[in-house]
C-alpha positions as CSV (number, residue, x, y, z in Angstrom):
1,M,19.4,1.3,16.9
2,T,18.5,-1.7,14.7
3,E,21.1,-4.3,14.0
4,F,21.3,-6.1,10.6
5,S,20.9,-9.4,12.6
6,D,17.4,-8.2,13.6
7,L,16.3,-8.3,9.9
8,W,15.5,-12.0,9.8
9,G,14.5,-12.4,13.4
10,S,11.0,-12.2,14.8
11,Q,9.8,-9.6,17.2
12,A,7.0,-9.8,19.8
13,D,3.5,-8.7,19.0
14,P,2.7,-5.2,20.3
15,D,0.0,-4.7,22.9
16,L,-3.6,-4.4,21.6
17,W,-3.7,-0.6,22.4
18,I,-0.8,0.0,20.0
19,V,-2.5,-1.9,17.2
20,A,-5.8,0.0,17.9
21,A,-4.1,3.4,18.0
22,A,-2.3,2.7,14.8
23,A,-5.6,1.7,13.1
24,V,-7.4,4.8,14.4
25,L,-4.6,7.1,13.1
26,A,-4.7,5.3,9.7
27,L,-8.5,5.7,9.6
28,F,-8.2,9.4,10.4
29,L,-5.7,10.0,7.6
30,V,-8.0,8.2,5.1
31,A,-11.3,9.7,6.3
32,Y,-10.3,13.3,7.0
33,G,-10.1,15.3,3.7
34,P,-7.2,17.6,4.4
35,A,-5.1,14.7,5.9
36,W,-6.1,12.5,3.0
37,R,-4.8,15.0,0.4
38,V,-1.3,14.7,1.9
39,S,-1.3,11.0,2.8
40,R,-2.7,10.0,-0.5
41,N,0.7,10.5,-2.0
42,V,1.8,7.3,-0.3
43,V,-1.1,5.5,-2.0
44,T,0.0,7.0,-5.4
45,I,3.6,5.7,-4.8
46,A,2.2,2.2,-4.2
47,H,-0.2,2.5,-7.2
48,E,2.4,3.5,-9.7
49,G,4.9,1.0,-8.2
50,G,2.3,-1.7,-8.9
51,H,2.1,-0.7,-12.5
52,A,5.9,-0.6,-12.8
53,L,6.5,-4.0,-11.2
54,V,3.9,-5.8,-13.3
55,A,5.1,-4.1,-16.4
56,L,8.6,-5.4,-15.7
57,L,7.4,-8.9,-14.8
58,T,5.4,-9.2,-18.0
59,G,8.4,-8.2,-20.2
60,R,7.5,-4.6,-21.0
61,K,10.2,-1.9,-21.1
62,L,9.7,0.7,-18.4
63,D,10.5,4.3,-19.4
64,G,9.8,5.8,-16.0
65,I,7.4,7.0,-13.3
66,R,6.1,10.5,-12.6
67,L,4.4,11.6,-9.4
68,H,2.5,14.9,-9.2
69,S,1.6,17.3,-6.4
70,D,-2.1,16.7,-7.0
71,T,-1.5,13.0,-5.9
72,S,-1.9,11.8,-9.5
73,G,0.8,9.8,-11.2
74,V,1.7,8.1,-14.5
75,T,3.9,5.1,-15.3
76,V,5.1,4.8,-18.9
77,S,6.0,1.5,-20.4
78,R,6.6,0.2,-23.9
79,G,5.6,-3.0,-25.5
80,R,2.6,-4.5,-27.2
81,P,-0.4,-2.2,-26.9
82,D,-2.7,-5.1,-26.1
83,G,-2.4,-8.6,-24.8
84,A,-2.1,-10.1,-21.3
85,G,0.9,-8.0,-20.3
86,M,-0.8,-4.7,-21.0
87,V,-4.0,-5.9,-19.2
88,L,-2.1,-7.0,-16.1
89,T,-0.1,-3.8,-16.1
90,A,-3.3,-1.7,-16.2
91,L,-4.9,-3.9,-13.6
92,A,-2.1,-3.6,-11.1
93,G,-2.4,0.0,-10.1
94,Y,-5.5,0.1,-8.0
95,V,-5.0,-3.4,-6.5
96,A,-1.4,-2.8,-5.5
97,P,-1.9,-0.7,-2.3
98,P,-4.4,-3.1,-0.6
99,L,-2.4,-6.2,-1.7
100,L,0.8,-4.6,-0.4
101,G,-1.0,-3.8,2.9
102,L,-2.2,-7.5,3.1
103,F,1.4,-8.7,2.5
104,F,2.7,-6.4,5.2
105,A,-0.1,-7.6,7.6
106,W,1.1,-11.2,7.0
107,L,4.7,-10.3,7.8
108,L,3.5,-8.6,11.0
109,E,1.3,-11.6,11.9
110,V,4.4,-13.8,11.8
111,G,6.4,-11.3,13.9
112,R,8.6,-9.9,11.1
113,I,8.3,-6.2,12.0
114,T,11.9,-5.2,11.1
115,L,11.7,-7.2,7.9
116,M,8.5,-5.5,6.9
117,L,10.0,-2.0,7.4
118,W,13.1,-2.9,5.4
119,F,11.1,-4.5,2.7
120,A,9.2,-1.2,2.3
121,L,12.5,0.6,2.3
122,A,13.8,-1.6,-0.5
123,L,10.7,-1.1,-2.6
124,L,11.0,2.7,-2.2
125,A,14.7,2.6,-3.1
126,A,14.0,0.6,-6.3
127,M,11.2,3.0,-7.2
128,L,13.4,6.0,-6.8
129,V,15.6,4.8,-9.7
130,L,12.5,5.0,-11.9
131,I,11.3,8.4,-10.9
132,R,11.5,11.0,-13.7
133,N,10.4,14.3,-12.1
134,A,11.5,16.4,-9.1
135,F,8.3,16.1,-7.1
136,G,8.4,12.4,-7.4
137,V,12.0,12.3,-6.2
138,V,11.1,14.4,-3.2
139,S,8.0,12.4,-2.4
140,V,9.8,9.0,-2.5
141,L,12.9,10.3,-0.6
142,T,10.7,11.8,2.1
143,T,8.7,8.6,2.6
144,G,11.8,6.5,2.5
145,G,13.6,8.8,4.9
146,I,10.8,8.4,7.5
147,V,10.8,4.7,7.1
148,F,14.5,4.5,7.5
149,A,14.6,6.7,10.5
150,V,12.0,4.7,12.3
151,S,13.5,1.3,11.3
152,W,17.1,2.2,12.2
153,F,16.8,4.6,15.2
154,A,13.4,4.2,16.9
155,P,12.8,1.9,19.9
156,T,11.2,-1.5,19.3
157,D,7.7,-0.4,20.4
158,V,7.8,2.7,18.1
159,Q,8.9,0.5,15.2
160,A,6.0,-1.9,15.9
161,A,3.5,1.0,16.1
162,F,4.8,2.5,12.9
163,A,4.7,-0.9,11.1
164,Y,1.2,-1.6,12.1
165,F,0.1,1.9,11.2
166,G,1.7,1.5,7.7
167,A,-0.1,-1.8,7.1
168,A,-3.4,-0.5,8.4
169,F,-3.1,2.6,6.3
170,L,-2.6,0.7,3.1
171,L,-5.5,-1.6,3.9
172,L,-7.9,1.2,4.7
173,A,-6.7,3.4,1.9
174,G,-7.3,0.8,-0.7
175,A,-11.0,1.6,-1.2
176,R,-11.1,5.4,-1.2
177,P,-9.3,5.9,-4.5
178,V,-11.7,3.3,-6.1
179,I,-14.7,5.4,-4.9
180,E,-13.1,8.5,-6.1
181,L,-12.4,6.9,-9.5
182,Q,-16.0,5.9,-10.0
183,R,-17.2,9.4,-9.0
184,L,-15.0,10.9,-11.6
185,R,-16.1,8.4,-14.2
186,A,-19.7,9.2,-13.4
187,L,-19.0,12.8,-14.1
188,R,-17.1,11.8,-17.3
189,Q,-13.9,13.4,-15.9
190,A,-11.7,10.3,-16.2
191,P,-11.9,9.1,-19.7
192,S,-8.4,7.5,-19.6
193,S,-8.6,5.9,-16.2
194,D,-7.2,2.4,-15.6
195,A,-10.8,1.0,-15.6
196,D,-11.5,2.6,-19.0
197,Q,-8.2,1.4,-20.4
198,L,-9.0,-2.1,-19.3
199,A,-12.5,-1.8,-20.9
200,Q,-10.8,-0.9,-24.2
201,L,-8.3,-3.8,-23.9
202,T,-10.8,-6.5,-22.9
203,G,-14.3,-5.4,-24.0
204,V,-15.4,-5.7,-20.3
205,P,-17.2,-2.6,-19.1
206,G,-15.2,-0.2,-17.0
207,L,-17.7,-0.4,-14.2
208,V,-16.9,-4.1,-13.8
209,W,-13.2,-3.3,-13.4
210,V,-14.0,-0.7,-10.8
211,L,-16.0,-3.4,-8.9
212,V,-12.9,-5.7,-9.2
213,F,-10.7,-3.0,-7.7
214,G,-13.2,-2.6,-4.9
215,L,-13.6,-6.3,-4.2
216,V,-9.8,-6.7,-4.0
217,A,-9.6,-3.7,-1.6
218,L,-12.5,-5.1,0.6
219,A,-11.1,-8.6,0.7
220,S,-7.6,-7.4,1.6
221,L,-9.0,-5.2,4.3
222,L,-11.0,-8.0,5.9
223,L,-8.2,-10.6,5.8
224,G,-5.5,-8.1,6.6
225,G,-7.5,-6.8,9.6
226,K,-7.8,-10.3,10.9
227,L,-4.1,-10.8,10.6
228,L,-3.2,-7.6,12.4
229,L,-5.3,-8.5,15.5
230,P,-3.2,-10.2,18.2
231,A,-4.2,-13.9,18.6
232,E,-5.2,-13.4,22.2
233,P,-5.8,-9.7,22.5
234,F,-7.6,-9.7,25.9
235,D,-5.1,-11.9,27.6
236,A,-2.1,-9.9,26.2
237,S,-3.5,-6.5,26.9
238,F,-5.9,-6.5,29.8
239,G,-5.1,-9.7,31.7
240,W,-8.7,-10.6,32.5
241,W,-9.3,-13.1,29.8
242,T,-7.4,-16.4,29.7
243,S,-7.5,-19.4,27.4
244,A,-8.7,-22.7,28.7
245,P,-5.7,-25.0,29.7
């Protein structure tokens, strides 16, 4: 069982095989369609949470968040219908999951596995207050319950595997919704997408905003992946590679 004193302490890096297994599982959940249709709910939570956080930070009044069973969601805020606050709020959704994954990867790189899990739990608890529909409540409670169970009851190596899986999943999952968005836009099935709202607010074409979303996801994946790899993977995991003295 985790103690509160563990929250600010550092934990040892897991073996390379644990990091690799976590990344493979995350990739499977993103790449395999039936698994993605379920796991995408976590991305939607992060997406709508990004909208909500930036809305609050820019002084907008937040009315609530709804999460739907088709993995869509909506965050309703009030304030000026234009201006920097509205632009940043619209921009935040698609960039939130990969940036959150990058932040988690940094916490893991500095050995703060327990802190990363409890930070995720705090974000979910804060978001639960803002949910305004039953499916959203169930979705956030289920996700939070899993995170809490692992962070409080699981052995250290299981916590490490779960934390690395969570960070890897958010990093890998950042790009697929962007691809799906542009496919829907090309079919003219997403006229009110975040990219199109940004186009109306700024005059910059929606495709440019889709590219911005994609570049943030790609940059986060590359940097986050580098952070997640152990500093000396061969020495730590296989014992046949050693650094020069």
